[in-house]
N, C-alpha and C positions, 0 to 999 in steps of 0.2 A: 402489589404486583408491578413488575417492571414494565415500562412502556415499550421497550425493545430488548432483545435478547443480547445483553452486553457481554463482551469478551471477558471482562473481569468476573462477572457472575458465573459464566461458563467454566472458567478456570477453577473457581472456588468449588463448584459442584464436582468437577472432574477429578481434581487432585486434593481437595480438602485444605488448601492453603493459598496464600497470595503468591502468584507466580509472575515473574517479570522477565522480559526479553533482554538478553545480552546481545547487542548488535555487533556484528563482525564484518570488517572489510577484508575479504579474502584475496584482494589484489586482482579481481576480475575486471575485464572490460565489457564491451557490448558489441555484438555483431552488427548492430545498427549504427555504429559510430565509425568514423574514419580511423586509420591507424595513428594519426596524430592527436586523437581524442576529440576531434570536432565532428559535427553532424549529429545524427541520431534523431529522436523524436523532437517535434517542434517545441515541446515544452521542457526539454531536458537541458539544464544549465551545466552539466558535466560534473556535479558533485556526487551523483550516484546515491543519494539518500543516506549519507554517512550518519551514524547515530550522533546525537547532540553532544554526548560526553566525549566523543573523539574529536570534536571541532575546537581544539585548544586555541587556535588563532581567532576564534569567533566568540570567546567567552565573555567579552566586554559588551556584546550587543544584547538588546532586549526587545520586547514586543513593539515598542514605539520608536525603535531606531530608524533613522533615515536610510534610504536605499544607498548602498555603497558598491559601485561597480568594480572596485578593485578586488572585492571578495567574490562577487558573482561570476567574474570571468577567470577565476583561477581554480586549478585542481588542488584539492587538499592533499597534503603529503601523506604517503602510506606510512602506517606505523611499523615499527621494527618487526613485529611478529604477531601471529595470531594469539599466542599465549599472553602476551602483554596486553593486548586489547581486551581479552576476556577477563584478565585480572583487574584491569582498570574498570571495566563495566560492572563486574561483580561488586567491587568495593563501592562504586558510586551508588548502585541500586540498594545495597545493604545500608549504606549510610543515609540515603535520602528517603527510601521507602520501607526500610526494614524488611526487605524481601525474604521470604521463607523458601521459595523454590525458583528455579530458573529455566528459561527456554533459551536454546542456542539458536541465534537468528543470523543467517548469512543474508545481509541486507543490501549491500552496495552493488549497483550495476547488475550484471547477469550472472548469477552464481552457479550456472551449469555450463558456462561457456568455456569448456576445456574437455580433454579426453577423460573417459571414465577412470582410467588409471590415476591420472593426476587429481581428479576430483576425490577419489577414494583416499589418497594420501592427505589431501587438505582437510576433508571431513573427519577422517580418523584422528588427525592431529588435534583438531578442535574438540572433538568429543572426548578425547582422553583427559581433558582438563577438569572434569567433574561429572556429576550426575545431573541429568537434565530431564525435565518433564516433557519438553517438546523439542524437536529438531525441525527448524523452519528454514526453507530455502526459497529466496525470491528470484524469479526468473521470467523469461519470455516463453510463450507457448511454442515458438518455433525453434527453441534450443532445448528440446527434450527428446533425444533419440532413445530408443528402447533400452539400450544398455545403461543409460543414465537413470531411467525410470526404475530399472531393476536394482541398480545400486542404491537409490534412495529408499526403495521398499525394504532393502535388507537391513536397514537401521531400525525399523519399527519393532516395538515390543510391547508387552502389556504395561510396562512402566513408562514408555516414551512414545508419544505420537509423532508421526512424521507429517509435516505440512509442506505443500508447495504453494507459494503465492504467485499467481499468474496475472500479468498485466493485460487486461482486455481493453479497458478505457471506454470503448463504445462497441455496440453490436453492428453499427453501420460501417460497411466496407468503404463507402465513400468518405466518411469521416476518418477512418483509419488511414486511408491513402493521403488525405489532406494534411494530417498531422505527422505523416512520415513514420508510421509504426512499423512498416515492413512485413506485416502479416495480415491475414484476414480473420474474420470471425469464425470461419470453419476450422481454422488452425487451432484456435482457442478451444472450441468444442471437442475436437479430436484429442488435444492434450489432456483436457479434464477427464475425458472418458478413459484414456489409457492410465492415468494416475489412479482413478477410482478402481479400475480393474486390479490394481496391485495393492489396494488398501490404503492409499495415500490420501490424506485430506487436502482439499483445495480451498484456497482463499482467493477471491477475485478482486482486482483493483478496477474501479470504474470512476470516471470523471463526469460530474454533472455541470452542464453549461459550456461544453466545447463549442468552438466557433461553428455557426450555422445550424446548431442543434436546438430543438425545442423539446417540449415535454413528451411529445409522441416518440421522439428519438430515444430519449433516455428511458422511457417506459419499455421500449423494445429491448434495451440493454438489460433492464431488470428482468424481463421475461427470459432472456438468454441465461442469466445467472440462475434463475429458478429452474430452467429446463435442464441444465447440466447438474443440478443439485449441489451447487457449490456450498460447502459447509460454512464458509465464512465470506465476508465481503468487507472491503475497505472502500468507503465512499468519500470522494474528494470533491470539494467545490473547485472550480477552475482557478488556478493560480498562474500568474505569468512571471516567471523569473527573468531577471535581466540577462543579457548576453545570449538570448535564444532567438530562433526564427520567429517564434510566436510573439516575443516582445516587439520585434520590428513590425509585425503585422498589427499588433494592438496599437502601437504608437502611430501607425499610418491610418488608424481609424477603421480597420477592416472588421472589427467586432467589438462588442462591449462585454463587461464583466457584470454578473448578477450582483444586486445589492444584498445586504444581509436579509432583508425582509423577503426577497424573492427566494433566496436559498433556503430560508427557514421553511417556506411553503414547499419547495422542491424536495428537501430532505424528508419532510413529513410524508409526502406522497410516495417517495421511494420506499420508506419504511413500511407504509401501509400495503404496498404491492409485493414486497418481498415475503417469501415463506416465513412463517413464524419460527421455524426451526433454524433459520440462518443466523449464524453468530455475527453480530455487528462489531467489527474490530476497529473501525474508524468511521467518523461522521463528518470530519472537517479537516481540510489540509492545513499543515503547520509549517509551510515554508518560512524560514526566518525573514523578518521584515527587511533586514538590510540587504537581502538578495532579491527582493520582490518589487516588481514594477506595478502590479495590480493584483488584487484590490489593495488600496492603501488604507481604507477605512473599513475595518472588520474586527469584531471582538476576538479575544483570545479563546482558546478551546473551552475552558471551563465556563465562561460567560455564555458562549454560544450554546453549549449543551444545556445549560440552565434555562435559557430562553426557549429552546426547542421542547424541553420537558413541559414547561409552563404552557406553551401553545398547544401541545397535544393534550394536556390535561383539560384545557379550556374547550377544545374541540371534541373531547371524548374519543380520541383515536388511539391506536396502538399498532405495533408492528403486526403485519399479516391480516389486518381486518378487511383488506380488499384483495387478499391473495386469491388468484384465480378469477377475479372479476373482470369484466370488460370496461372499456373507457366510459361507457354510459353509466356505469355504477359508481364512478368516482365523483 
């Protein structure tokens, strides 16, 4: 029996095959950034979470690379076309993972930040390149007008699920203001409700260890994820990329970063409090080390997950075993 409801296992159950995401940069920006590309959330380094196989200029870096500010402070060039990105992504995933099925994932920046007509043209162009199991759009909760929600819902079918990834990060409005998110927690809850009303699945991004937050704070974030019945969650330990406002604050000593041991305990507690039905799509942040100020000492994804499984096995814990319990029960 799995210790948590992993995304890989969910996809196998849902579609009967191994499914991998093709990440697409649709050329979007973000309403929380200035026109020249600066600003935004305090942890955003301006790369927009571009898929690793599109970072051609960064291919020589690895997990132990030193921080390189020439990479962290530049915007990656846009690829020539959506079609070429998809072709490159599909070839990479088939070669490396022998992928049998694909999800189309608009990943970079705010992928609903345009008119509904323009979004339809962009989405249609991408979806015309093949058959997909999932259509996934990553965005902000404050950039989901009703006509865009209706557009996204129009793509759902028995053969293809539609997901929207919403960046919540924290349920604390104080924290959201401090990190410059530009929306509050009520905006997230409203967006999740309107997406669910149209049959769209929701995946929520949260960050554990944000400046000024303790376990009570991120437990409230978990409670909000549970309350809106988010089908999936991406859990990130706090990373501090170079060239960001958060990096300046960290270097000034305004806050500290959790150790691996602390984050293992935190991740275990988050899993225990989440609904057992929630799909765990990520458990650790993977910012490339050459773009990272902190933490500098942290295992790679596979080693961290191995240690988390071992710890939970030793403790006899699993996802959801404290679901609905109060603080005194943990």
